[in-house]
Gaussian input, Z-matrix of N, CA and C with variables (Angstrom, degrees):
# hf/3-21g

backbone

0 1
 N
 C     1     B1
 C     2     B2     1     A1
 N     3     B3     2     A2     1     D1
 C     4     B4     3     A3     2     D2
 C     5     B5     4     A4     3     D3
 N     6     B6     5     A5     4     D4
 C     7     B7     6     A6     5     D5
 C     8     B8     7     A7     6     D6
 N     9     B9     8     A8     7     D7
 C    10    B10     9     A9     8     D8
 C    11    B11    10    A10     9     D9
 N    12    B12    11    A11    10    D10
 C    13    B13    12    A12    11    D11
 C    14    B14    13    A13    12    D12
 N    15    B15    14    A14    13    D13
 C    16    B16    15    A15    14    D14
 C    17    B17    16    A16    15    D15
 N    18    B18    17    A17    16    D16
 C    19    B19    18    A18    17    D17
 C    20    B20    19    A19    18    D18
 N    21    B21    20    A20    19    D19
 C    22    B22    21    A21    20    D20
 C    23    B23    22    A22    21    D21
 N    24    B24    23    A23    22    D22
 C    25    B25    24    A24    23    D23
 C    26    B26    25    A25    24    D24
 N    27    B27    26    A26    25    D25
 C    28    B28    27    A27    26    D26
 C    29    B29    28    A28    27    D27
 N    30    B30    29    A29    28    D28
 C    31    B31    30    A30    29    D29
 C    32    B32    31    A31    30    D30
 N    33    B33    32    A32    31    D31
 C    34    B34    33    A33    32    D32
 C    35    B35    34    A34    33    D33
 N    36    B36    35    A35    34    D34
 C    37    B37    36    A36    35    D35
 C    38    B38    37    A37    36    D36
 N    39    B39    38    A38    37    D37
 C    40    B40    39    A39    38    D38
 C    41    B41    40    A40    39    D39
 N    42    B42    41    A41    40    D40
 C    43    B43    42    A42    41    D41
 C    44    B44    43    A43    42    D42
 N    45    B45    44    A44    43    D43
 C    46    B46    45    A45    44    D44
 C    47    B47    46    A46    45    D45
 N    48    B48    47    A47    46    D46
 C    49    B49    48    A48    47    D47
 C    50    B50    49    A49    48    D48
 N    51    B51    50    A50    49    D49
 C    52    B52    51    A51    50    D50
 C    53    B53    52    A52    51    D51
 N    54    B54    53    A53    52    D52
 C    55    B55    54    A54    53    D53
 C    56    B56    55    A55    54    D54
 N    57    B57    56    A56    55    D55
 C    58    B58    57    A57    56    D56
 C    59    B59    58    A58    57    D57
 N    60    B60    59    A59    58    D58
 C    61    B61    60    A60    59    D59
 C    62    B62    61    A61    60    D60
 N    63    B63    62    A62    61    D61
 C    64    B64    63    A63    62    D62
 C    65    B65    64    A64    63    D63
 N    66    B66    65    A65    64    D64
 C    67    B67    66    A66    65    D65
 C    68    B68    67    A67    66    D66
 N    69    B69    68    A68    67    D67
 C    70    B70    69    A69    68    D68
 C    71    B71    70    A70    69    D69
 N    72    B72    71    A71    70    D70
 C    73    B73    72    A72    71    D71
 C    74    B74    73    A73    72    D72
 N    75    B75    74    A74    73    D73
 C    76    B76    75    A75    74    D74
 C    77    B77    76    A76    75    D75
 N    78    B78    77    A77    76    D76
 C    79    B79    78    A78    77    D77
 C    80    B80    79    A79    78    D78
 N    81    B81    80    A80    79    D79
 C    82    B82    81    A81    80    D80
 C    83    B83    82    A82    81    D81
 N    84    B84    83    A83    82    D82
 C    85    B85    84    A84    83    D83
 C    86    B86    85    A85    84    D84
 N    87    B87    86    A86    85    D85
 C    88    B88    87    A87    86    D86
 C    89    B89    88    A88    87    D87
 N    90    B90    89    A89    88    D88
 C    91    B91    90    A90    89    D89
 C    92    B92    91    A91    90    D90
 N    93    B93    92    A92    91    D91
 C    94    B94    93    A93    92    D92
 C    95    B95    94    A94    93    D93
 N    96    B96    95    A95    94    D94
 C    97    B97    96    A96    95    D95
 C    98    B98    97    A97    96    D96
 N    99    B99    98    A98    97    D97
 C   100   B100    99    A99    98    D98
 C   101   B101   100   A100    99    D99
 N   102   B102   101   A101   100   D100
 C   103   B103   102   A102   101   D101
 C   104   B104   103   A103   102   D102
 N   105   B105   104   A104   103   D103
 C   106   B106   105   A105   104   D104
 C   107   B107   106   A106   105   D105
 N   108   B108   107   A107   106   D106
 C   109   B109   108   A108   107   D107
 C   110   B110   109   A109   108   D108
 N   111   B111   110   A110   109   D109
 C   112   B112   111   A111   110   D110
 C   113   B113   112   A112   111   D111
 N   114   B114   113   A113   112   D112
 C   115   B115   114   A114   113   D113
 C   116   B116   115   A115   114   D114
 N   117   B117   116   A116   115   D115
 C   118   B118   117   A117   116   D116
 C   119   B119   118   A118   117   D117
 N   120   B120   119   A119   118   D118
 C   121   B121   120   A120   119   D119
 C   122   B122   121   A121   120   D120
 N   123   B123   122   A122   121   D121
 C   124   B124   123   A123   122   D122
 C   125   B125   124   A124   123   D123
 N   126   B126   125   A125   124   D124
 C   127   B127   126   A126   125   D125
 C   128   B128   127   A127   126   D126
 N   129   B129   128   A128   127   D127
 C   130   B130   129   A129   128   D128
 C   131   B131   130   A130   129   D129
 N   132   B132   131   A131   130   D130
 C   133   B133   132   A132   131   D131
 C   134   B134   133   A133   132   D132
 N   135   B135   134   A134   133   D133
 C   136   B136   135   A135   134   D134
 C   137   B137   136   A136   135   D135
 N   138   B138   137   A137   136   D136
 C   139   B139   138   A138   137   D137
 C   140   B140   139   A139   138   D138
 N   141   B141   140   A140   139   D139
 C   142   B142   141   A141   140   D140
 C   143   B143   142   A142   141   D141
 N   144   B144   143   A143   142   D142
 C   145   B145   144   A144   143   D143
 C   146   B146   145   A145   144   D144
 N   147   B147   146   A146   145   D145
 C   148   B148   147   A147   146   D146
 C   149   B149   148   A148   147   D147
 N   150   B150   149   A149   148   D148
 C   151   B151   150   A150   149   D149
 C   152   B152   151   A151   150   D150
 N   153   B153   152   A152   151   D151
 C   154   B154   153   A153   152   D152
 C   155   B155   154   A154   153   D153
 N   156   B156   155   A155   154   D154
 C   157   B157   156   A156   155   D155
 C   158   B158   157   A157   156   D156
 N   159   B159   158   A158   157   D157
 C   160   B160   159   A159   158   D158
 C   161   B161   160   A160   159   D159
 N   162   B162   161   A161   160   D160
 C   163   B163   162   A162   161   D161
 C   164   B164   163   A163   162   D162
 N   165   B165   164   A164   163   D163
 C   166   B166   165   A165   164   D164
 C   167   B167   166   A166   165   D165
 N   168   B168   167   A167   166   D166
 C   169   B169   168   A168   167   D167
 C   170   B170   169   A169   168   D168
 N   171   B171   170   A170   169   D169
 C   172   B172   171   A171   170   D170
 C   173   B173   172   A172   171   D171
 N   174   B174   173   A173   172   D172
 C   175   B175   174   A174   173   D173
 C   176   B176   175   A175   174   D174
 N   177   B177   176   A176   175   D175
 C   178   B178   177   A177   176   D176
 C   179   B179   178   A178   177   D177
 N   180   B180   179   A179   178   D178
 C   181   B181   180   A180   179   D179
 C   182   B182   181   A181   180   D180
 N   183   B183   182   A182   181   D181
 C   184   B184   183   A183   182   D182
 C   185   B185   184   A184   183   D183
 N   186   B186   185   A185   184   D184
 C   187   B187   186   A186   185   D185
 C   188   B188   187   A187   186   D186
 N   189   B189   188   A188   187   D187
 C   190   B190   189   A189   188   D188
 C   191   B191   190   A190   189   D189
 N   192   B192   191   A191   190   D190
 C   193   B193   192   A192   191   D191
 C   194   B194   193   A193   192   D192
 N   195   B195   194   A194   193   D193
 C   196   B196   195   A195   194   D194
 C   197   B197   196   A196   195   D195
 N   198   B198   197   A197   196   D196
 C   199   B199   198   A198   197   D197
 C   200   B200   199   A199   198   D198
 N   201   B201   200   A200   199   D199
 C   202   B202   201   A201   200   D200
 C   203   B203   202   A202   201   D201
 N   204   B204   203   A203   202   D202
 C   205   B205   204   A204   203   D203
 C   206   B206   205   A205   204   D204
 N   207   B207   206   A206   205   D205
 C   208   B208   207   A207   206   D206
 C   209   B209   208   A208   207   D207
 N   210   B210   209   A209   208   D208
 C   211   B211   210   A210   209   D209
 C   212   B212   211   A211   210   D210
 N   213   B213   212   A212   211   D211
 C   214   B214   213   A213   212   D212
 C   215   B215   214   A214   213   D213
 N   216   B216   215   A215   214   D214
 C   217   B217   216   A216   215   D215
 C   218   B218   217   A217   216   D216
 N   219   B219   218   A218   217   D217
 C   220   B220   219   A219   218   D218
 C   221   B221   220   A220   219   D219
 N   222   B222   221   A221   220   D220
 C   223   B223   222   A222   221   D221
 C   224   B224   223   A223   222   D222
 N   225   B225   224   A224   223   D223
 C   226   B226   225   A225   224   D224
 C   227   B227   226   A226   225   D225
 N   228   B228   227   A227   226   D226
 C   229   B229   228   A228   227   D227
 C   230   B230   229   A229   228   D228
 N   231   B231   230   A230   229   D229
 C   232   B232   231   A231   230   D230
 C   233   B233   232   A232   231   D231
 N   234   B234   233   A233   232   D232
 C   235   B235   234   A234   233   D233
 C   236   B236   235   A235   234   D234
 N   237   B237   236   A236   235   D235
 C   238   B238   237   A237   236   D236
 C   239   B239   238   A238   237   D237
 N   240   B240   239   A239   238   D238
 C   241   B241   240   A240   239   D239
 C   242   B242   241   A241   240   D240
 N   243   B243   242   A242   241   D241
 C   244   B244   243   A243   242   D242
 C   245   B245   244   A244   243   D243
 N   246   B246   245   A245   244   D244
 C   247   B247   246   A246   245   D245
 C   248   B248   247   A247   246   D246
 N   249   B249   248   A248   247   D247
 C   250   B250   249   A249   248   D248
 C   251   B251   250   A250   249   D249
 N   252   B252   251   A251   250   D250
 C   253   B253   252   A252   251   D251
 C   254   B254   253   A253   252   D252
 N   255   B255   254   A254   253   D253
 C   256   B256   255   A255   254   D254
 C   257   B257   256   A256   255   D255
 N   258   B258   257   A257   256   D256
 C   259   B259   258   A258   257   D257
 C   260   B260   259   A259   258   D258
 N   261   B261   260   A260   259   D259
 C   262   B262   261   A261   260   D260
 C   263   B263   262   A262   261   D261
 N   264   B264   263   A263   262   D262
 C   265   B265   264   A264   263   D263
 C   266   B266   265   A265   264   D264

   B1=1.3927
   B2=1.5758
   B3=1.2925
   B4=1.4610
   B5=1.5210
   B6=1.3496
   B7=1.3638
   B8=1.5481
   B9=1.3220
   B10=1.4808
   B11=1.4861
   B12=1.3484
   B13=1.4402
   B14=1.5682
   B15=1.3758
   B16=1.4619
   B17=1.5095
   B18=1.3227
   B19=1.5759
   B20=1.4574
   B21=1.3270
   B22=1.4585
   B23=1.4800
   B24=1.3522
   B25=1.4866
   B26=1.5218
   B27=1.3494
   B28=1.4703
   B29=1.5751
   B30=1.3175
   B31=1.4433
   B32=1.4893
   B33=1.3686
   B34=1.4937
   B35=1.5301
   B36=1.3487
   B37=1.4606
   B38=1.5566
   B39=1.3289
   B40=1.3932
   B41=1.5565
   B42=1.2916
   B43=1.4399
   B44=1.5564
   B45=1.3550
   B46=1.4034
   B47=1.5604
   B48=1.3267
   B49=1.4210
   B50=1.5530
   B51=1.2854
   B52=1.5406
   B53=1.4871
   B54=1.3109
   B55=1.5004
   B56=1.4830
   B57=1.3433
   B58=1.4303
   B59=1.4844
   B60=1.3032
   B61=1.4971
   B62=1.4005
   B63=1.3439
   B64=1.4187
   B65=1.5638
   B66=1.3524
   B67=1.4608
   B68=1.4808
   B69=1.3564
   B70=1.4379
   B71=1.5263
   B72=1.3500
   B73=1.4289
   B74=1.5745
   B75=1.2884
   B76=1.4614
   B77=1.5108
   B78=1.3389
   B79=1.5169
   B80=1.4750
   B81=1.3428
   B82=1.4322
   B83=1.5567
   B84=1.3180
   B85=1.4305
   B86=1.5813
   B87=1.2767
   B88=1.4278
   B89=1.5229
   B90=1.3518
   B91=1.4606
   B92=1.5143
   B93=1.3636
   B94=1.4496
   B95=1.5264
   B96=1.3361
   B97=1.4775
   B98=1.5755
   B99=1.3136
   B100=1.4302
   B101=1.5290
   B102=1.3063
   B103=1.4206
   B104=1.5098
   B105=1.3287
   B106=1.4907
   B107=1.5336
   B108=1.3153
   B109=1.4318
   B110=1.5970
   B111=1.2754
   B112=1.5131
   B113=1.5302
   B114=1.3086
   B115=1.4494
   B116=1.5269
   B117=1.3481
   B118=1.4168
   B119=1.4964
   B120=1.2916
   B121=1.4487
   B122=1.4921
   B123=1.3633
   B124=1.4751
   B125=1.5485
   B126=1.3833
   B127=1.4958
   B128=1.5069
   B129=1.3536
   B130=1.4512
   B131=1.5324
   B132=1.3535
   B133=1.4931
   B134=1.5212
   B135=1.3690
   B136=1.4704
   B137=1.5102
   B138=1.3439
   B139=1.4824
   B140=1.4621
   B141=1.3706
   B142=1.4391
   B143=1.5577
   B144=1.3275
   B145=1.4512
   B146=1.5592
   B147=1.3052
   B148=1.5176
   B149=1.5215
   B150=1.2968
   B151=1.4526
   B152=1.5635
   B153=1.2815
   B154=1.4706
   B155=1.5915
   B156=1.3504
   B157=1.4729
   B158=1.5140
   B159=1.3125
   B160=1.5091
   B161=1.4927
   B162=1.3619
   B163=1.4801
   B164=1.5030
   B165=1.2788
   B166=1.5585
   B167=1.5203
   B168=1.4127
   B169=1.3759
   B170=1.4791
   B171=1.2955
   B172=1.4723
   B173=1.4919
   B174=1.3116
   B175=1.4508
   B176=1.5270
   B177=1.3431
   B178=1.5165
   B179=1.4996
   B180=1.2670
   B181=1.4940
   B182=1.5676
   B183=1.2909
   B184=1.4641
   B185=1.5278
   B186=1.3494
   B187=1.4419
   B188=1.5793
   B189=1.3293
   B190=1.4967
   B191=1.5591
   B192=1.3082
   B193=1.4754
   B194=1.5083
   B195=1.2475
   B196=1.4773
   B197=1.4796
   B198=1.3330
   B199=1.4521
   B200=1.5317
   B201=1.3351
   B202=1.4441
   B203=1.5965
   B204=1.2695
   B205=1.4391
   B206=1.5358
   B207=1.3102
   B208=1.4542
   B209=1.5279
   B210=1.3171
   B211=1.4907
   B212=1.5111
   B213=1.4199
   B214=1.4323
   B215=1.5623
   B216=1.3443
   B217=1.5006
   B218=1.4789
   B219=1.3409
   B220=1.4322
   B221=1.5347
   B222=1.3643
   B223=1.4520
   B224=1.5734
   B225=1.2582
   B226=1.4845
   B227=1.4730
   B228=1.3281
   B229=1.4786
   B230=1.4409
   B231=1.3046
   B232=1.5314
   B233=1.5198
   B234=1.3033
   B235=1.4128
   B236=1.5540
   B237=1.3370
   B238=1.4470
   B239=1.5405
   B240=1.3281
   B241=1.4653
   B242=1.4988
   B243=1.3116
   B244=1.4428
   B245=1.5453
   B246=1.2991
   B247=1.4912
   B248=1.5690
   B249=1.3479
   B250=1.4523
   B251=1.5194
   B252=1.3432
   B253=1.4797
   B254=1.5155
   B255=1.3706
   B256=1.4134
   B257=1.5848
   B258=1.2337
   B259=1.4644
   B260=1.5095
   B261=1.2932
   B262=1.4627
   B263=1.5402
   B264=1.2897
   B265=1.4430
   B266=1.5343
   A1=106.62
   A2=119.47
   A3=126.81
   A4=108.18
   A5=117.38
   A6=125.15
   A7=105.15
   A8=115.54
   A9=122.99
   A10=111.71
   A11=116.53
   A12=120.20
   A13=109.26
   A14=114.26
   A15=118.11
   A16=116.02
   A17=113.63
   A18=114.46
   A19=112.17
   A20=114.44
   A21=119.44
   A22=112.61
   A23=115.76
   A24=121.57
   A25=110.88
   A26=116.77
   A27=117.04
   A28=109.95
   A29=115.46
   A30=122.03
   A31=111.67
   A32=114.26
   A33=120.92
   A34=108.50
   A35=113.78
   A36=119.65
   A37=113.71
   A38=117.99
   A39=121.08
   A40=109.19
   A41=117.98
   A42=124.12
   A43=106.79
   A44=115.77
   A45=118.41
   A46=109.60
   A47=117.95
   A48=125.38
   A49=110.60
   A50=112.07
   A51=116.51
   A52=108.18
   A53=117.35
   A54=121.81
   A55=112.89
   A56=121.50
   A57=119.44
   A58=110.39
   A59=117.00
   A60=119.18
   A61=113.10
   A62=119.70
   A63=121.52
   A64=114.42
   A65=114.27
   A66=122.33
   A67=108.41
   A68=121.33
   A69=123.30
   A70=108.21
   A71=118.07
   A72=124.26
   A73=107.46
   A74=116.21
   A75=119.17
   A76=112.16
   A77=117.47
   A78=119.79
   A79=111.34
   A80=122.00
   A81=123.10
   A82=116.01
   A83=114.78
   A84=118.64
   A85=113.34
   A86=116.51
   A87=120.96
   A88=116.28
   A89=114.18
   A90=119.20
   A91=108.59
   A92=118.08
   A93=123.69
   A94=110.89
   A95=112.64
   A96=117.49
   A97=109.93
   A98=117.42
   A99=122.63
   A100=110.24
   A101=118.75
   A102=124.22
   A103=111.66
   A104=117.34
   A105=122.52
   A106=106.81
   A107=118.92
   A108=119.84
   A109=111.82
   A110=115.47
   A111=119.27
   A112=109.19
   A113=114.00
   A114=122.24
   A115=110.30
   A116=118.76
   A117=121.54
   A118=113.62
   A119=119.12
   A120=125.63
   A121=111.80
   A122=113.58
   A123=120.72
   A124=103.08
   A125=115.04
   A126=119.93
   A127=110.11
   A128=117.94
   A129=118.95
   A130=114.43
   A131=114.69
   A132=116.72
   A133=112.66
   A134=113.72
   A135=118.70
   A136=112.55
   A137=115.81
   A138=121.12
   A139=113.24
   A140=116.39
   A141=122.44
   A142=109.56
   A143=117.28
   A144=120.53
   A145=110.70
   A146=114.59
   A147=118.13
   A148=109.94
   A149=118.11
   A150=123.67
   A151=107.29
   A152=118.76
   A153=123.46
   A154=109.68
   A155=114.19
   A156=116.95
   A157=111.65
   A158=114.16
   A159=121.76
   A160=110.55
   A161=117.91
   A162=124.52
   A163=114.31
   A164=114.83
   A165=118.42
   A166=109.61
   A167=120.26
   A168=123.94
   A169=111.15
   A170=118.90
   A171=123.61
   A172=109.95
   A173=116.12
   A174=122.96
   A175=106.49
   A176=116.72
   A177=122.97
   A178=106.99
   A179=115.58
   A180=124.03
   A181=105.90
   A182=117.81
   A183=120.70
   A184=110.29
   A185=120.00
   A186=125.90
   A187=106.15
   A188=113.48
   A189=118.65
   A190=111.53
   A191=115.36
   A192=119.69
   A193=111.00
   A194=117.69
   A195=123.05
   A196=106.68
   A197=117.49
   A198=121.80
   A199=113.98
   A200=115.13
   A201=119.48
   A202=106.94
   A203=113.55
   A204=119.70
   A205=108.38
   A206=116.05
   A207=121.53
   A208=111.06
   A209=115.59
   A210=121.60
   A211=117.27
   A212=116.84
   A213=116.35
   A214=111.21
   A215=119.36
   A216=122.08
   A217=107.26
   A218=116.02
   A219=120.68
   A220=110.82
   A221=116.37
   A222=121.13
   A223=108.36
   A224=112.80
   A225=121.84
   A226=109.94
   A227=117.80
   A228=122.42
   A229=109.27
   A230=117.04
   A231=122.07
   A232=106.40
   A233=115.91
   A234=123.08
   A235=108.70
   A236=112.51
   A237=118.07
   A238=115.05
   A239=113.06
   A240=120.12
   A241=112.79
   A242=118.10
   A243=123.00
   A244=112.03
   A245=117.00
   A246=120.50
   A247=108.89
   A248=119.11
   A249=120.01
   A250=115.71
   A251=114.64
   A252=119.39
   A253=108.13
   A254=113.65
   A255=121.98
   A256=104.83
   A257=112.50
   A258=119.73
   A259=108.26
   A260=116.45
   A261=122.55
   A262=109.26
   A263=117.55
   A264=120.31
   A265=111.99
   D1=136.03
   D2=-171.06
   D3=-118.38
   D4=133.77
   D5=168.89
   D6=-107.18
   D7=100.83
   D8=-176.35
   D9=-86.40
   D10=119.31
   D11=177.62
   D12=76.82
   D13=45.40
   D14=-170.10
   D15=-68.17
   D16=-19.71
   D17=-178.54
   D18=55.52
   D19=-134.97
   D20=-178.35
   D21=-93.83
   D22=20.87
   D23=-179.12
   D24=-127.78
   D25=56.80
   D26=179.16
   D27=-68.94
   D28=154.09
   D29=179.26
   D30=-109.26
   D31=121.36
   D32=179.42
   D33=-53.09
   D34=133.58
   D35=172.79
   D36=86.15
   D37=-5.67
   D38=178.12
   D39=-104.61
   D40=165.64
   D41=168.21
   D42=-81.96
   D43=109.46
   D44=-176.39
   D45=-102.54
   D46=128.24
   D47=-175.25
   D48=-121.75
   D49=139.80
   D50=175.41
   D51=-158.82
   D52=154.39
   D53=-177.94
   D54=-107.88
   D55=25.56
   D56=-177.75
   D57=-84.51
   D58=159.64
   D59=175.89
   D60=-71.21
   D61=-26.78
   D62=172.35
   D63=-53.60
   D64=-43.29
   D65=179.06
   D66=-66.04
   D67=-37.84
   D68=177.64
   D69=-63.73
   D70=-40.05
   D71=-177.29
   D72=-67.99
   D73=-40.84
   D74=178.37
   D75=-60.60
   D76=-30.74
   D77=-177.26
   D78=-81.43
   D79=-1.64
   D80=-179.04
   D81=-88.20
   D82=8.85
   D83=172.20
   D84=65.66
   D85=-125.26
   D86=-179.21
   D87=-60.48
   D88=-32.10
   D89=179.59
   D90=-67.35
   D91=-44.35
   D92=176.76
   D93=-56.05
   D94=-48.51
   D95=-177.84
   D96=-63.26
   D97=-36.80
   D98=179.15
   D99=-62.91
   D100=-47.39
   D101=176.58
   D102=-62.49
   D103=-38.07
   D104=-175.93
   D105=-67.09
   D106=-28.14
   D107=-175.51
   D108=-81.65
   D109=-6.36
   D110=-179.00
   D111=-94.18
   D112=-178.64
   D113=-179.51
   D114=-90.88
   D115=7.65
   D116=-179.27
   D117=-71.66
   D118=-21.94
   D119=179.72
   D120=-108.64
   D121=148.73
   D122=179.03
   D123=-78.91
   D124=170.12
   D125=172.12
   D126=-59.15
   D127=-45.93
   D128=179.60
   D129=-58.22
   D130=-39.08
   D131=177.37
   D132=-65.80
   D133=-38.32
   D134=176.17
   D135=-61.46
   D136=-42.91
   D137=177.33
   D138=-62.07
   D139=-39.11
   D140=178.11
   D141=-67.44
   D142=-38.89
   D143=175.81
   D144=-60.71
   D145=-45.77
   D146=178.53
   D147=-59.60
   D148=-43.31
   D149=-177.71
   D150=-66.51
   D151=-42.67
   D152=-179.62
   D153=-62.24
   D154=-42.14
   D155=176.35
   D156=-63.44
   D157=-50.28
   D158=-173.14
   D159=-60.59
   D160=-44.10
   D161=-176.80
   D162=-95.26
   D163=3.61
   D164=177.84
   D165=55.73
   D166=49.66
   D167=175.21
   D168=-65.82
   D169=130.38
   D170=-179.27
   D171=-106.16
   D172=149.74
   D173=-179.80
   D174=-81.68
   D175=132.92
   D176=170.53
   D177=-165.60
   D178=142.24
   D179=173.52
   D180=-92.19
   D181=88.98
   D182=-172.98
   D183=-77.98
   D184=-1.05
   D185=173.62
   D186=-70.51
   D187=-30.64
   D188=-177.04
   D189=-98.83
   D190=-41.66
   D191=-176.69
   D192=-172.88
   D193=137.82
   D194=165.44
   D195=-80.40
   D196=124.75
   D197=-170.20
   D198=-80.80
   D199=54.20
   D200=178.70
   D201=-137.86
   D202=165.62
   D203=175.86
   D204=-67.86
   D205=161.14
   D206=176.14
   D207=-64.35
   D208=147.01
   D209=172.05
   D210=59.83
   D211=30.56
   D212=-179.96
   D213=-106.90
   D214=1.54
   D215=-177.40
   D216=-111.56
   D217=141.87
   D218=173.00
   D219=-81.69
   D220=-26.65
   D221=-177.48
   D222=-154.83
   D223=150.33
   D224=172.61
   D225=-130.76
   D226=120.77
   D227=-177.25
   D228=-117.64
   D229=144.78
   D230=175.30
   D231=-148.44
   D232=138.14
   D233=178.68
   D234=-135.73
   D235=127.40
   D236=177.11
   D237=60.10
   D238=37.84
   D239=179.28
   D240=-116.17
   D241=-31.20
   D242=-175.59
   D243=-56.89
   D244=-38.72
   D245=-176.23
   D246=-68.43
   D247=-12.13
   D248=176.60
   D249=-91.09
   D250=-8.13
   D251=-179.57
   D252=-83.80
   D253=146.13
   D254=174.29
   D255=-101.32
   D256=135.96
   D257=-179.55
   D258=-81.16
   D259=132.33
   D260=174.72
   D261=-65.15
   D262=141.23
   D263=178.33
   D264=-102.26

């Protein structure tokens, strides 16, 4: 089950995908933790980092492609993401 564009609402037990720079920072291990300990991030960003670490949020631009093989998910869920997509002309 996939939560596409999970933002700050990852779902426990699901594959949570988001394309924010905070998720990229979370995936940097010790470097992400070092940045999180500074005043460079707001409290909201630090909370998002904690959530991304706890729920193993992965970076992906799901407006282009979900980085999985076809037909491997039982469900794909997305909330409050469609308004961020640009329509192709």
